[in-house]
C-alpha angles and dihedrals in degrees: 000000000000122000109256093231106023119061089191098065138056145163125243118198138175139124105330091355134106114151131167108204133188126188124212121172092351094305118114116213131186121233139170128014115357110149099120098127089121097045125082097214113188103170142014136183134190108242090186136338090282102035130068123182118200129189129213130209091246096059104267130133120216115203119200120184126180089352094303130105109253098180150319116233137187111234094218089058095053129083090176137351115221109181092195090060090060092063092073 
């Protein structure tokens, strides 16, 4: 999934895979949080230039903000997810 404001970066997701990648001079490099080997990620979306929300096949949401993991939430436990409320 390409970054909405930066054509040189993207996110790759899949079962056990979450990689933020950036290209410079034709070389791709990983950056940020990437420890998803225990997560079966099936989809992701950029909520903003700084926030990525990914979903898993077992009903969890993974929130990544500024390249760091903010939290993993069970969809059945949430009535709403406000990323700004996590900053407190």
